[in-house]
N, C-alpha and C positions, 0 to 999 in steps of 0.2 A: 176625524173622518179620513179614510184612506184616499190617496190621490186617485186610485181607480174608481172609487165611488163618486168622487167629484166629477171625473170624466164621464161617468155614466149619467149623472144628473144633467151635465151639460149636453150630452147626446140627446136625452129626452127633450130638453128645452129647445135644442136645435130642430128636432123633429116637429115639435109643436109650432115653432116659428115657420117652418117650411109648410106645414099644413095650413096655417093661417094665411100665409102668402098665396098659396094655391086657392084658398077660399076667396080671397080678395080678387085674384085674377079672374077666377070663374065668375064672380059676381059682376066684375067690370065687363067681362066679355058677354055676360048674360047667358051663361050655359044653364040649361034647364037642370032641374033637381035630379032627374033620372040619369042624366049624363054625369052629373057630379058624383052620383053614387057609383057609377061605373069607374070613373077616374079615381075615386077614393079607393075603390076595391083594387084597382091596378096598383096604386101606391102601396096599399096594404100588402098585397101579394109580393110585390117586389121587395119591400122591406123585410117581410117575413121570410122570403126565400134566402135573402142575403143573411139574415140572422141564423136561419136554420143551417145554412152552409157553414157559417162560422162556428156554430155550436157543434156541428158534426166534426169539423176539423179539430176543435179543442178536445172533444170527447175521444177522438181517435188518438190524439196525443196522450191523453190520460191512460187509455188502454195500453198504448205502447210502453208507457212508463211502468205501468203495473206489470206488464209481461216481462219487461227487462229486469225489473226488481225481483220478480219471482225466479226467473232463470238465474240471475246473478246470485240470488240468495242460495239456490240449490248448489251451484258451483262452489260458492263460498263455504257452505256447510261441508261439502266434500273435502275441500282444501284444508279447512280447519281440522277435520278429522285426520287427514293424511299428514299434515304438518304438526299435528298434536298441539294446536293452538286453541284458545278460548273462542266460543262462538261470537259472531258479530252482533252488536246490540244497536237497534234502530229507534229507540225511544226518543220522542221530542223532535223528530225531523219531518219536514214536508215530503211529499212524494218526489218532487223534483230533486231536492237536496239528498233525499235517501238514495235515489237512483244514482246520483253523481258520486256520493260517498261509497256506496256499495260497489260501484264499478271501479273506482280507484282502489279500493281495498282488494278487490278481486285481481286487479292487475299486479298489485304488489305481491300478493300471495302466490300468484302464478309464477312471477319472477323468482321468488324464494324457492318454489318447488323446482323450477328449472335449474337453479344454482345448486340445490342439494343433490338432485339427480346427477348433474354433471360432476360434482365433486365426488359423489359415490362411485361413478364410473372411473374417475381418475385414481381414486384410492384402490379400487378393485384391480385396476391394471397394475399398480405398484405391488399389490399383494400377490398377484399371480407371478410377477417377475421374481419376487423374493421367495415365493414358494418353490418355483422352479430351481432357484439357486440353492436353497436350503432344504429342499424336499420336505417341506412342512405343510400343515393343513391350513387352508385359507381361513380368514376371519369369518365367524358365523354371523351373517347378516342377510336379510331378505332383499334381494336385488330388484324385486318387482314392486316394492313399496317405497314410499318416500321416507328416507331416514330422518330421524329426529336430530336435533343439534347435539344431544347427549351421545347418540350413537355415532355421529360423525367425529365427535371429540374422542370417543373411545377407540374408534378406528384409527384416527391420527396417532394416538398414544401407542396403540398396538404396533402400527407400522414403524414408528420411531424406535421403539424397543427392538423390533425385529431387524431394523436397519443397523442398529448398534451391535446386535448380536451377530449379524452378517459380517460387519466390519471386524469384529473381534475374532470370529472364526476364520475370516480370510487372513488376518494378520497371523493368527496361530498356524494356519495352514502353510503360509509362506515361510514362517520361521522353521516349522518342522520339516518342510520340504527341503530347505537349505541344509539342515542337519542330516537328513536322510541321504542327500546327494554326497555330502562330505564323508559320511560313514561308508557308503558304498564305494567311494573312491579309495578310502583307506583299506577297505576289505577286498578291493579289486573284484567287486561283485556287480553284475548287471541286473536290471529289473527282470524278475522271473514271471511273476503273476500279472494278470491284467490290471489288478489294483495298483501294483507297483509301477507299471507302465503309465497308468493314468496319472499317478502322482508325479513321476519324474519327467515323462516325455510330453504329456499333453499341456495345452494352454492353461494357465492358472485360472482364468475366468470361466473355463468350461468344467472345472471340478465342482462336484456337488458338495456343498458345505453342510451336510447333514450331521447330526450328532453321532450317528453310527460311524460315518466316515472319519470324523475327527477322532473318535475313540480308536478306530482301526489304525489311523495315522500314528497316534501315540503308542499303540501296541507295536507297530512295525518299527518305530524309532527305538523303543525299548529293547526289542529283539536285536536290532543292529548294534546298539550300544553295548548290550550284553556280550555279543560276539566280539565287538571291538575291545571291551574290557578283558574278555577271556584271552584274546590275542596278545594284548598288552601284558597280561600276567604271564602268559607262556613265554613271550619274548623277554620279559624281565627275568624269569627263571633261567632262560637260556643265557642271557647276558651275565647273570650272577655266576652261573656254572662256568661260562667261558672265562670270566675274569679269574676265578679260582684256579682253573686248569692252566691258564696262561702263567699265573704266578708259580704254581707248583711245577709246571713243566719248563719254566723259564723260557717261554717263547720269545723270540727276538721282536723288537719293536717294529721292524719292517713288516712282519707278518700281521701284527696287531693293527697296524695302520690300514692294512688292506680290508679290514672289517669295519672301519670307522663309519662308513655310510650306513651300515646296518645297526649300529649301536645306539642310535638316537630315535629311530622310527620303528613303528610296529605294524607295518603293512604286511600283506601276504608274502610278497617277495622278500621282505626283511626277515620274516619268520622262517621261511624256507632256507634262507642263507644262514641264519643263526643255528637252525637245526643241523644243517650240513656241517657247520664248524664244530658243533658239539660232538657229532659222530667222529669227525676227524681227530679231535682232541682226546676222545675216549679211547680210540685205537692207539693213539700215541701214549696215552696214560698206561695202557696195558704193557706197552713195551718198556716203560720206565716205572714199573710198579714199585720197586724198592725206594727210589727217591721220593715218589709221591707219598708213600706210607710214612716215610720219615718226616716229610714236611707236615703231614697231618698230625703226626705224633707231637711235633713241636707246637702246633697250634692247640692240640688237646692239653698239653702241659701248661700252656699259657692260660687257657680258660680254667684249668684246675686252680691255678694261682688266683685268678680273678674271682672264682667262686669259693675260695677258701676251703678246698677239699682237704679232708684229713688224709693221713697216710693209708688208713684202712679203706677209705672210699676210693683212693687211687689204685690200690692193689686189687680192688674188686673188679676192675677192668683188666682181666688177664691178657687179652690180646696185645695190650700195650707192650708187654714184656716178651712177646713171642718173636721168633726168627723166621716164621713162615710167611713170605711175602707173596701172597696169592690174592686173587680177586675177592675171595670170601673175607680174607683179612682186611682188605681195603674197605669193603662194605661195612664191616664191623667198626672200623675206625671212623668212617664217614657218619655212621649212625650215632656213634658216641659224640662226635664233634657237633652234630646237629642238636643232639640232646643237651649238650653243655651250652651251646649258644642260646637255645630256647630257654634253658634254666636261667642263664644270665640275663637275657632280655626280659623275662617275666619278673625278675627280681632285681633289675638294674638299680633302681633307686635305693634298695636296701644295701646291695653290695657296694655301691658308690658311697653310701653313708658310712658303712663299716670302714671303707678305705680312708675316708676323711677322718674318721675317729682314730684309726691306727696311725696315720701320719701326724695328726695333732698330738696324740699320746706320746709318740716317739720324740717329737720336738719338745714336748713338755718335760719328759724325763731328762733330756739333754740340758734343758734350762735349769731343772732342779739340781742336776749334778754340778753345773757351773755355779749355782748359788751357794754351794757348800765348799767351793774351791777357794782357799785363801789367796791364791795368786790372782784372782779376778780383780782385786783392788789395785794391782799394778797397771791395769789398762787405763790409759789416759785418753782414749779415742772416743769416749762417750758411749761405747757399746754396752756398758754396765746398765745404764738407765734404759736403753732400748730393750735389753734382755729382760730386765725386771718388768717393764711394761708389757712385753710380749708374754711373759710368764703369767702375769695377772690376767691378761686377756684370755689366755688358754684356761686358766682356772675358772673363768666365768663361762666360756663357750663350750667346754667339754661337757659339763652337766646338762646344758641345753641340748646339745647334740645327742647325748645319751637318752634324754627324755624323749626326743623326737624319734629316735630309733626304737625305743621301747614301745611307743605307740604303734609304729609301723609293724614291728615284729609281732606284737600281740594280735593286731588285726590280721596279719598274714597267717598266724598259727590258728586263729579261729576259722579262717576260710579254708585252710588246707588240712586242718585236723592233724597236724604233726608239728614237731619242734623245728625251729629255724636254727640250723647248726652252722658254725663257722669253724673249720678245721676239726670237725667231729665233736665240737663242744658248743653248748648253748652260749650264744654271744653275750647275753646279759650276765650270765654267770662268769664268763671270762672277764668282762669289764669289772665286776665286783672283785674278782680275785686280783686283778692288776692294781686296783686302788688299795686293796688290803696289803698286797706285797709292798707297795710304796709306803703305806703307813708303818708297816713293820720295819722296813729299811730305815725310815726316819727315826723310829724309836731306838733302833740299834745304834745309829749314829749318835743320837742324843745321849744314850747311855755311855757310849764310848767317850764322848766329850765330857760327860760328867765324871767318869772315872779318871780321865786325864787331869781334870781340874783339881781333883783331890790329892794328886801327887805333889810332892814337895819339890822345891828346887834342889837339884842333886849336884853334889860337888864330886867331881872326879879328880883324883890325884894319880898321876902317872909317873913312874920312875924313868930316869934317863936311860935310854936304850943305846946300844952300840950301833955302829954304822951298818952292821950286817943283819940287824933285826928286820923282820919282814914288816912289822907295823910302822916302822919309820918311813917306809915308802908310800904308805896310805895317807889320805887327807882326813884329818880328824873332823873337819867341818862336814864333809860329805858323809862320813860314816855315822856320826851322831845324828845328823838330820834324817837320814833314811831310817834310822832305828827308832827315833822318838817322834819325828814329825814336828820338832820344835825349833826354837831359835837359839843358836849357840853364841855365848858371849865369852870371848877369850881374854886372857890377861895381856897386858902390854907386851910381855916378852914372849915371842913365838918359839916355844920349845916343845918337843914331844912329851906327853905326860908319862909318868912312871907307872901309874896304876889307875884303873877305873872301878875298883871294887870297894874302896874305902870311902865312907861318908861320915862326916862328923855327927855324933849323936845329937847334938843340939839342933842340927838342921832339920831333923824329923820332928822335933818338938814345936817348931815355929814354921808352919807352912807359909810359903810365898814370901819369906824374909830371907835376906842374904845369909847364906850359910858361912860358918866359920871353917876355914880351910885347914886341913891337916898340914903341919909343916912339911915342906918338901922342896925339892929344887924348882918345881914348876907346877902351877895349878891351872885348871880350866873350869869355868862356872857355867852350867847349863840350866836354864829355866824352861820347863815344858809349858807350852801355851795351850789353853783349852780352845 
């Protein structure tokens, strides 16, 4: 039994005891029955009025609770819809507990709504600021409704990305602005358009970082850099021309030093100074036309050598051999020189390879010649081993170099649709001919050595000459050595021979054996070495 029910039973018992006590008092007093009825009716009315009042108060409380629950439920349903939350469930709760819970729930949800609306206003304010800076479209969201958590998260992510993009564009803007200012300074140029003034003169924070403005910035920088590059190319061409004219006209160093400030920079004032110097040198060149043409001819001849021009190719440029020193003649020589330089630069790798081959081939021929020289054995300085090693290295490196040149030449001929000529002849054919000539020369020397080896040791007998004979004044050793290229072995007695035409018949029958000498006053024995 509940405690409230126990209290109710005690109240009824208390009432009964009170009525019994009243009854006893009335009987003791001797109050008549009709007065007892009146007094009992008063007690009844008093108790009933008190109970009715209490019941009315409690019923009013119940109604207030029901009204509160109803109103809170309506507000709660609206908030659940706005906040996109699940409806409130009230199963298994008493009226008083339900009212308390639903009111607490309502307070929590109203606080959430307030926080979301406040956060939305803050995000919208940031969005407007970024949109003003970047000239972009605001985030698409209904400001009159309560945003969901997902919408707020999306808004946060959008603003974070937009902030990063703003920082990136601002950094790009600052970097491009710095480059634009440097380019304008080098070009001696002031901002002309309103856009250029906004970029250069206005505060960086006031510049609109729209994608169109960033693109326009990049375009402006590209135009300035193109003009700067164009000025640098013009100044470079002026400097090259000035250097050439200085050398050809033999301008003193003092005059050259006066242009040193303009030879390293390419600003507008530098370009004007270089242009003026070119005009001055051109006028000076006209006054010294003959010397200038002769200098260019020397340079043309140098590039003819570098490009391995044949005699026919050189004679094809007839102005080279003329005596008319005019402006037209100078222009023809300059055009020829430029053409030669371009031809050399276009095929520098080939020409340098040909030069390396020619130098290596010349050295190889020298070493080959030394290898067949008998006097090389007289060298005791160790050069013989070095020369043999060098010759062996060249025998290996020359074919590799020729193979590399062949690949380059074949590729060049495929691209140019013409033959690669050196001195008017195909280089590869020239190389083959050189190897063939070397082979023939070796065979010739080999045949000569073989022919000399088949000769016999020859005995020369010379008669005694008188003191007035012309042969007595000559040296037999030097005469025989130059004639036969052999080694002379003389008899112990040094006397002039009587004759060099008689040889013992037996000496020819036995090659390489000591010959029997014909009797005479003096003999000399010569053996030819192979």
